[in-house]
PADOVEX-393808 format. One line per 8 residues: their letters; for each residue z negated, x negated, y of N, C-alpha, C. Coordinates in Angstrom, 3 decimals. Layout:
N
A) Z X Y Z X Y Z X Y  ...
% end
This chain:
215
MASDTEPS) 0.000 -0.845 -1.211 0.000 0.000 0.000 0.000 -0.873 1.252  0.812 -0.491 2.240 0.931 -1.299 3.453 -0.351 -1.227 4.261  -0.731 -2.356 4.852 -1.917 -2.407 5.698 -1.530 -2.141 7.137  -2.565 -2.130 8.028 -2.297 -1.867 9.441 -1.533 -2.998 10.101  -1.511 -4.172 9.486 -0.876 -5.332 10.105 0.482 -5.654 9.502  0.970 -4.836 8.611 2.280 -5.087 8.029 3.101 -3.810 8.021  4.442 -3.936 7.918 5.305 -2.752 7.952 5.023 -1.829 6.770  5.350 -0.570 6.945 5.221 0.386 5.846 6.274 0.095 4.785
HTIKLLHL) 6.077 0.661 3.607 7.048 0.464 2.532 8.406 1.060 2.904  8.394 2.135 3.668 9.658 2.745 4.097 10.444 1.804 5.004  9.768 1.177 5.953 10.425 0.217 6.841 10.975 -0.956 6.036  10.185 -1.450 5.095 10.639 -2.564 4.256 11.879 -2.174 3.462  11.851 -0.967 2.888 12.984 -0.497 2.096 14.237 -0.376 2.949  14.111 0.212 4.136 15.267 0.366 5.017 15.821 -0.987 5.448  14.933 -1.904 5.798 15.369 -3.237 6.212 16.128 -3.931 5.085  15.589 -3.867 3.876 16.257 -4.482 2.732 17.582 -3.796 2.433
LFLSTSWG) 17.617 -2.478 2.573 18.838 -1.724 2.306 19.952 -2.106 3.275  19.644 -2.138 4.573 20.667 -2.474 5.567 21.129 -3.925 5.421  20.192 -4.834 5.160 20.548 -6.241 5.046 21.399 -6.498 3.812  21.007 -5.922 2.674 21.764 -6.138 1.438 23.125 -5.455 1.495  23.194 -4.286 2.139 24.482 -3.606 2.303 25.444 -4.455 3.122  24.948 -4.979 4.228 25.786 -5.816 5.091 26.238 -7.078 4.373  25.302 -7.751 3.710 25.619 -8.992 2.997 26.637 -8.747 1.887  26.388 -7.729 1.064 27.298 -7.443 -0.044 28.688 -7.079 0.435
MQVWVTFV) 28.763 -6.270 1.485 30.055 -5.880 2.033 30.804 -7.087 2.583  30.091 -7.975 3.275 30.733 -9.156 3.847 31.274 -10.079 2.766  30.519 -10.287 1.711 30.973 -11.149 0.620 32.188 -10.533 -0.067  32.149 -9.223 -0.304 33.265 -8.555 -0.973 34.535 -8.625 -0.124  34.427 -8.237 1.133 35.605 -8.206 2.002 36.162 -9.609 2.216  35.287 -10.598 2.357 35.736 -11.951 2.674 36.362 -12.651 1.482  35.741 -12.542 0.316 36.158 -13.365 -0.811 36.859 -12.610 -1.931  36.838 -11.272 -1.926 37.469 -10.515 -3.007 38.601 -9.646 -2.480
AGRLGCAV) 38.266 -8.696 -1.604 39.291 -7.780 -1.104 40.305 -8.492 -0.232  39.874 -9.546 0.473 40.820 -10.338 1.234 40.739 -10.096 2.716  40.855 -11.171 3.493 40.872 -11.053 4.941 42.249 -10.602 5.392  42.280 -9.913 6.531 43.521 -9.395 7.093 44.556 -10.489 7.285  44.109 -11.673 7.627 45.046 -12.736 7.952 45.930 -13.150 6.809  45.488 -12.941 5.550 46.294 -13.360 4.420 47.602 -12.598 4.358  47.629 -11.381 4.944 48.829 -10.564 4.895 49.992 -11.221 5.610  49.706 -12.058 6.606 50.778 -12.709 7.349 50.530 -14.200 7.484
LSAQGGGS) 49.569 -14.728 6.755 49.178 -16.118 6.942 50.345 -17.065 6.731  51.157 -16.789 5.698 52.249 -17.706 5.420 53.311 -17.668 6.494  53.298 -16.636 7.333 54.248 -16.597 8.439 53.979 -17.691 9.443  52.787 -18.281 9.391 52.444 -19.309 10.357 52.935 -20.690 9.930  53.398 -20.811 8.711 53.779 -22.129 8.223 54.989 -22.683 8.937  54.951 -23.971 9.224 56.083 -24.645 9.823 56.154 -24.444 11.316  56.695 -25.422 11.998 56.872 -25.289 13.429 55.679 -25.755 14.205  55.909 -25.989 15.496 54.841 -26.455 16.368 53.788 -25.396 16.535
GALPQHSP) 52.524 -25.812 16.458 51.424 -24.882 16.657 51.161 -23.996 15.469  51.812 -24.257 14.325 51.635 -23.402 13.166 50.280 -23.609 12.540  49.844 -22.594 11.821 48.601 -22.683 11.075 48.918 -23.262 9.718  48.473 -24.463 9.347 48.829 -25.078 8.095 48.301 -24.288 6.921  48.969 -24.468 5.765 48.602 -23.713 4.583 47.219 -24.071 4.091  46.676 -25.211 4.450 45.339 -25.602 4.020 44.367 -25.523 5.184  44.568 -24.547 6.053 43.699 -24.400 7.210 42.361 -23.826 6.796  41.310 -23.913 7.671 40.003 -23.367 7.345 40.010 -21.864 7.133
ALPLAGFV) 41.063 -21.167 7.567 41.073 -19.716 7.393 41.327 -19.314 5.949  41.913 -20.202 5.156 42.275 -19.846 3.795 41.104 -19.425 2.925  39.913 -20.058 2.984 38.816 -19.582 2.163 38.429 -18.147 2.472  38.809 -17.627 3.636 38.492 -16.251 3.982 39.580 -15.290 3.545  40.589 -15.798 2.862 41.740 -14.956 2.582 41.565 -14.073 1.359  40.495 -14.230 0.607 40.307 -13.399 -0.565 41.094 -13.930 -1.743  40.792 -13.417 -2.912 41.402 -13.962 -4.116 42.040 -12.901 -5.002  41.980 -11.641 -4.660 42.456 -10.604 -5.567 43.604 -9.808 -4.947
MSRHLPRH) 43.285 -8.940 -3.986 44.304 -8.058 -3.420 45.459 -8.829 -2.812  45.147 -9.931 -2.128 46.192 -10.675 -1.424 47.194 -11.308 -2.367  46.844 -11.445 -3.646 47.740 -12.079 -4.600 48.408 -11.085 -5.539  48.096 -9.795 -5.400 48.653 -8.810 -6.316 49.333 -7.641 -5.609  49.370 -7.666 -4.287 50.035 -6.611 -3.531 51.091 -7.225 -2.613  52.186 -6.481 -2.343 53.133 -6.953 -1.321 52.399 -7.199 -0.012  52.829 -8.206 0.727 52.095 -8.611 1.927 51.889 -7.467 2.914  52.944 -6.690 3.155 52.818 -5.622 4.143 51.932 -4.488 3.640
TFGSIQRQ) 51.982 -4.211 2.343 51.082 -3.202 1.775 49.641 -3.651 1.923  49.395 -4.907 1.573 48.051 -5.468 1.706 47.590 -5.427 3.164  48.471 -5.834 4.069 48.114 -5.853 5.482 47.819 -4.468 6.028  48.601 -3.468 5.596 48.380 -2.101 6.072 47.046 -1.554 5.581  46.694 -1.861 4.334 45.396 -1.427 3.803 44.267 -2.049 4.612  44.387 -3.347 4.872 43.329 -4.031 5.603 43.200 -3.529 7.039  44.316 -3.194 7.657 44.258 -2.681 9.029 43.524 -1.347 9.094  43.567 -0.572 8.016 42.824 0.682 7.971 41.351 0.460 7.641
LFPYYFHI) 41.069 -0.536 6.797 39.698 -0.758 6.332 38.842 -1.526 7.331  39.425 -2.480 8.041 38.616 -3.385 8.855 37.866 -2.726 10.002  38.410 -1.703 10.665 37.577 -1.045 11.684 36.263 -0.510 11.109  36.322 0.074 9.903 35.093 0.549 9.256 34.174 -0.621 8.928  34.776 -1.693 8.412 33.993 -2.882 8.052 33.254 -3.445 9.264  33.963 -3.604 10.372 33.349 -4.178 11.570 32.275 -3.257 12.147  32.528 -1.956 12.164 31.540 -1.029 12.724 30.292 -0.940 11.846  30.471 -0.926 10.531 29.312 -0.892 9.635 28.505 -2.177 9.767
SSTCAFLN) 29.190 -3.318 9.872 28.487 -4.595 10.045 27.667 -4.596 11.329  28.266 -4.113 12.418 27.556 -4.070 13.699 26.348 -3.141 13.627  26.531 -1.985 12.997 25.436 -1.018 12.889 24.286 -1.572 12.061  24.616 -2.194 10.925 23.572 -2.772 10.074 22.819 -3.880 10.813  23.544 -4.709 11.553 22.892 -5.797 12.294 21.942 -5.237 13.352  22.379 -4.198 14.055 21.522 -3.595 15.084 20.282 -2.951 14.464  20.468 -2.230 13.362 19.332 -1.574 12.709 18.355 -2.596 12.133  18.884 -3.695 11.599 18.002 -4.747 11.082 17.127 -5.321 12.192
LTLFAMSH) 17.737 -5.592 13.339 16.964 -6.114 14.468 15.921 -5.099 14.931  16.325 -3.835 15.019 15.401 -2.789 15.472 14.196 -2.668 14.547  14.448 -2.617 13.241 13.352 -2.485 12.276 12.446 -3.708 12.302  13.053 -4.887 12.413 12.252 -6.112 12.430 11.391 -6.175 13.687  11.978 -5.817 14.835 11.225 -5.850 16.092 10.103 -4.815 16.097  10.366 -3.644 15.522 9.327 -2.614 15.433 8.147 -3.083 14.587  8.440 -3.890 13.587 7.399 -4.327 12.650 6.675 -5.579 13.107  7.180 -6.219 14.175 6.563 -7.462 14.652 6.410 -7.395 16.169
PRERLGEE) 5.358 -6.753 16.651 5.113 -6.697 18.100 5.029 -8.091 18.706  5.279 -8.162 20.006 5.345 -9.456 20.688 4.085 -10.289 20.489  2.926 -9.633 20.502 1.675 -10.391 20.389 1.472 -10.984 18.995  2.252 -10.515 18.015 2.121 -11.040 16.653 3.285 -11.936 16.255  4.157 -12.249 17.204 5.336 -13.049 16.886 4.972 -14.519 16.720  5.349 -15.080 15.574 5.235 -16.510 15.368 6.598 -17.156 15.510  6.667 -18.462 15.305 7.945 -19.172 15.436 8.967 -18.658 14.425  8.508 -18.411 13.211 9.421 -17.944 12.170 9.976 -16.564 12.507
HTAQIIIF) 9.120 -15.692 13.025 9.574 -14.356 13.401 10.530 -14.415 14.592  10.232 -15.274 15.549 11.125 -15.438 16.699 12.495 -15.935 16.255  12.499 -16.865 15.308 13.766 -17.376 14.776 14.566 -16.260 14.117  13.890 -15.373 13.395 14.577 -14.256 12.760 15.193 -13.319 13.791  14.481 -13.062 14.865 15.023 -12.198 15.915 16.263 -12.834 16.544  16.220 -14.143 16.766 17.384 -14.846 17.314 18.563 -14.747 16.354  18.290 -14.897 15.056 19.347 -14.789 14.043 19.977 -13.398 14.077  19.150 -12.359 14.171 19.684 -10.997 14.240 20.512 -10.795 15.508
LICIAASV) 20.069 -11.353 16.631 20.820 -11.227 17.882 22.180 -11.915 17.777  22.214 -13.090 17.155 23.486 -13.796 16.957 24.417 -12.975 16.078  23.860 -12.395 15.019 24.662 -11.572 14.111 25.234 -10.355 14.837  24.416 -9.724 15.672 24.897 -8.574 16.449 26.023 -8.994 17.389  25.837 -10.109 18.090 26.855 -10.577 19.035 28.176 -10.859 18.329  28.120 -11.553 17.183 29.340 -11.871 16.438 30.003 -10.605 15.912  29.203 -9.655 15.428 29.749 -8.402 14.907 30.420 -7.590 16.005  29.780 -7.518 17.165 30.342 -6.742 18.273 31.630 -7.385 18.783
LNTQWFGQ) 31.671 -8.712 18.853 32.901 -9.394 19.270 34.053 -9.046 18.336  33.782 -9.022 17.029 34.821 -8.660 16.069 35.204 -7.191 16.198  34.207 -6.337 16.391 34.468 -4.897 16.469 35.276 -4.531 17.704  34.895 -5.091 18.841 35.468 -4.670 20.115 36.632 -5.529 20.603  36.820 -6.709 20.024 37.830 -7.605 20.580 38.662 -8.292 19.505  38.105 -9.312 18.857 38.901 -10.144 17.961 39.555 -9.338 16.839  38.793 -8.461 16.197 39.341 -7.675 15.097 40.447 -6.747 15.550  40.266 -6.099 16.697 41.281 -5.179 17.202 42.570 -5.908 17.558
VTSAVVGE) 42.435 -7.044 18.242 43.629 -7.801 18.637 44.353 -8.326 17.402  43.606 -8.865 16.436 44.221 -9.378 15.214 44.995 -8.287 14.498  44.395 -7.112 14.362 45.050 -5.999 13.686 46.313 -5.562 14.420  46.252 -5.515 15.747 47.418 -5.114 16.533 48.555 -6.123 16.392  48.221 -7.406 16.409 49.249 -8.443 16.282 49.873 -8.405 14.896  49.062 -8.167 13.863 49.601 -8.048 12.508 50.626 -6.920 12.451  50.329 -5.788 13.102 51.281 -4.687 13.127 52.601 -5.078 13.776  52.540 -5.818 14.882 53.757 -6.264 15.558 54.530 -7.259 14.699
LQVLESSQ) 53.820 -8.158 14.032 54.481 -9.110 13.144 55.179 -8.389 11.995  54.533 -7.362 11.461 55.127 -6.623 10.349 56.406 -5.907 10.773  56.422 -5.380 11.991 57.627 -4.709 12.486 58.789 -5.696 12.555  58.542 -6.879 13.107 59.597 -7.888 13.211 60.041 -8.361 11.834  59.091 -8.551 10.926 59.449 -8.996 9.577 60.251 -7.929 8.841  59.851 -6.662 8.987 60.565 -5.577 8.308 62.006 -5.478 8.784  62.229 -5.751 10.062 63.592 -5.702 10.593 64.479 -6.771 9.984  63.854 -7.805 9.397 64.594 -8.886 8.742 64.537 -8.766 7.219
GLGQELGL) 64.020 -7.638 6.731 63.945 -7.428 5.288 62.837 -8.204 4.609  61.818 -8.606 5.366 60.709 -9.371 4.799 59.468 -8.492 4.677  58.521 -8.956 3.852 57.231 -8.296 3.758 56.896 -7.715 2.409  57.865 -7.654 1.486 57.587 -7.073 0.173 57.263 -8.118 -0.890  57.299 -9.397 -0.508 56.943 -10.447 -1.456 55.435 -10.445 -1.687  55.029 -10.991 -2.815 53.615 -11.021 -3.177 52.923 -12.234 -2.579  51.733 -12.013 -2.053 50.868 -13.107 -1.608 51.540 -14.018 -0.611  51.399 -15.319 -0.851 51.930 -16.323 0.064 53.278 -16.863 -0.394
AASEPRRR) 53.912 -16.163 -1.346 55.169 -16.651 -1.900 56.310 -16.463 -0.903  57.385 -17.203 -1.133 58.624 -17.055 -0.365 58.390 -17.148 1.136  57.755 -18.214 1.568 57.439 -18.347 2.991 58.588 -18.942 3.799  59.585 -19.504 3.132 60.679 -20.153 3.848 61.435 -19.198 4.776  61.757 -17.946 4.358 62.429 -17.029 5.297 61.609 -16.763 6.552  60.297 -16.726 6.434 59.462 -16.495 7.607 59.419 -17.724 8.504  59.509 -18.892 7.902 59.599 -20.106 8.722 60.892 -20.098 9.542  61.973 -19.660 8.914 63.245 -19.597 9.639 63.178 -18.553 10.749
LRASNPGY) 62.530 -17.426 10.468 62.377 -16.401 11.495 61.542 -16.927 12.650  60.520 -17.664 12.346 59.679 -18.252 13.394 60.484 -19.221 14.250  61.340 -20.004 13.609 62.125 -20.994 14.340 63.200 -20.347 15.213  63.712 -19.186 14.776 64.841 -18.575 15.479 64.438 -17.474 16.455  63.206 -16.978 16.349 62.785 -15.843 17.167 61.575 -16.231 18.010  61.771 -16.479 19.316 60.642 -16.884 20.174 59.531 -15.839 20.223  59.894 -14.548 20.201 58.882 -13.503 20.235 57.991 -13.532 19.005  58.615 -13.733 17.849 57.852 -13.825 16.603 56.967 -15.060 16.618
RQLARRFA) 57.511 -16.157 17.130 56.742 -17.402 17.194 55.518 -17.243 18.101  55.687 -16.568 19.225 54.563 -16.350 20.141 53.502 -15.449 19.506  53.949 -14.397 18.816 53.003 -13.514 18.128 52.243 -14.260 17.040  52.960 -15.136 16.321 52.315 -15.894 15.250 51.224 -16.807 15.797  51.493 -17.424 16.939 50.474 -18.288 17.550 49.278 -17.467 18.037  49.575 -16.302 18.607 48.471 -15.442 19.069 47.627 -14.976 17.882  48.308 -14.628 16.796 47.584 -14.226 15.596 46.684 -15.351 15.095  47.231 -16.574 15.050 46.451 -17.707 14.550 45.176 -17.894 15.363
LYHGLSSL) 45.273 -17.724 16.689 44.106 -17.887 17.557 43.052 -16.822 17.277  43.466 -15.548 17.317 42.484 -14.469 17.190 41.977 -14.319 15.761  42.836 -14.599 14.799 42.360 -14.559 13.414 41.337 -15.658 13.172  41.561 -16.828 13.762 40.585 -17.907 13.623 39.246 -17.542 14.243  39.284 -16.942 15.443 38.043 -16.526 16.101 37.338 -15.425 15.311  38.119 -14.478 14.792 37.536 -13.405 13.993 36.904 -13.949 12.720  37.569 -14.914 12.095 37.039 -15.514 10.870 35.745 -16.272 11.140  35.683 -16.977 12.267 34.461 -17.700 12.622 33.301 -16.727 12.842
CNLLCILC) 33.568 -15.618 13.521 32.518 -14.608 13.715 32.065 -14.037 12.383  33.016 -13.803 11.492 32.679 -13.267 10.179 31.811 -14.247 9.390  32.180 -15.521 9.422 31.379 -16.540 8.740 29.987 -16.648 9.351  29.918 -16.513 10.664 28.624 -16.589 11.342 27.716 -15.444 10.897  28.288 -14.253 10.745 27.503 -13.108 10.265 27.013 -13.336 8.839  27.875 -13.887 7.986 27.467 -14.174 6.608 26.333 -15.185 6.594  26.447 -16.219 7.428 25.393 -17.233 7.504 24.082 -16.622 7.992  24.151 -15.807 9.034 22.936 -15.183 9.575 22.267 -14.289 8.539
NGLSLHHL) 23.056 -13.476 7.852 22.474 -12.601 6.841 21.929 -13.396 5.661  22.583 -14.509 5.338 22.058 -15.369 4.284 20.707 -15.959 4.654  20.569 -16.383 5.907 19.279 -16.911 6.373 18.204 -15.826 6.367  18.589 -14.606 6.714 17.624 -13.505 6.697 17.193 -13.177 5.275  18.133 -13.220 4.335 17.778 -12.994 2.932 16.857 -14.093 2.422  17.113 -15.325 2.851 16.232 -16.438 2.473 14.826 -16.207 3.012  14.735 -15.716 4.245 13.427 -15.416 4.837 12.700 -14.345 4.027  13.429 -13.299 3.628 12.805 -12.241 2.830 12.349 -12.762 1.475
AAQLPAL) 13.189 -13.577 0.843 12.828 -14.116 -0.472 11.566 -14.963 -0.396  11.403 -15.680 0.713 10.217 -16.529 0.870 8.942 -15.706 1.006  9.085 -14.416 1.383 7.908 -13.558 1.541 7.500 -12.868 0.245  8.362 -12.933 -0.778 8.060 -12.247 -2.035 7.014 -13.026 -2.827  5.903 -12.397 -3.188 4.897 -13.102 -3.996 5.356 -13.297 -5.429  6.207 -12.383 -5.915 6.707 -12.475 -7.294 7.876 -11.520 -7.439  8.628 -11.700 -8.529 9.713 -10.776 -8.829 9.176 -9.645 -9.697
% end
């Protein structure tokens, strides 16, 4: 039974529920379902300012959907899913901070608790940036890239295969080349925010695990 100096069991349950939901969703979307950028990532290959095939964004590209669906199909699915993903992540981060702050009044805050609040604030900031800016711009640019690729008969290949036609399109079409560079910038920023959220939630889970007396 919770004492007067610790959160109630309901608060603990809600905090664990929101944190585990956010963490599990982030791991699934990042490493299994696939990041939005994989849908057009190979379009960046070749040319000045291109995103190399072994860039840091690749670990965020997922390992399942991106390799078994046509690129444009995969990209369209992700463009529909990511707004929900970003909004749920932001909501969970805000609720986690609220519950934690409610359970730790200012007069009882220690260094460890203050660090946790800072971690939650960083997670909220990164989530909101993705929700309101980076994610939206990335999704919009992917749509424009898909329109240009479709006009050239591209987009039905699987995964990162057959990238040479897209390299030629990039070399011959300044508009496509500019969109590809813009995508590389915003996708990179979105990926960094996503990784930051995963790191923050991982640190919060570590903090919770350290408080468990036993399994």
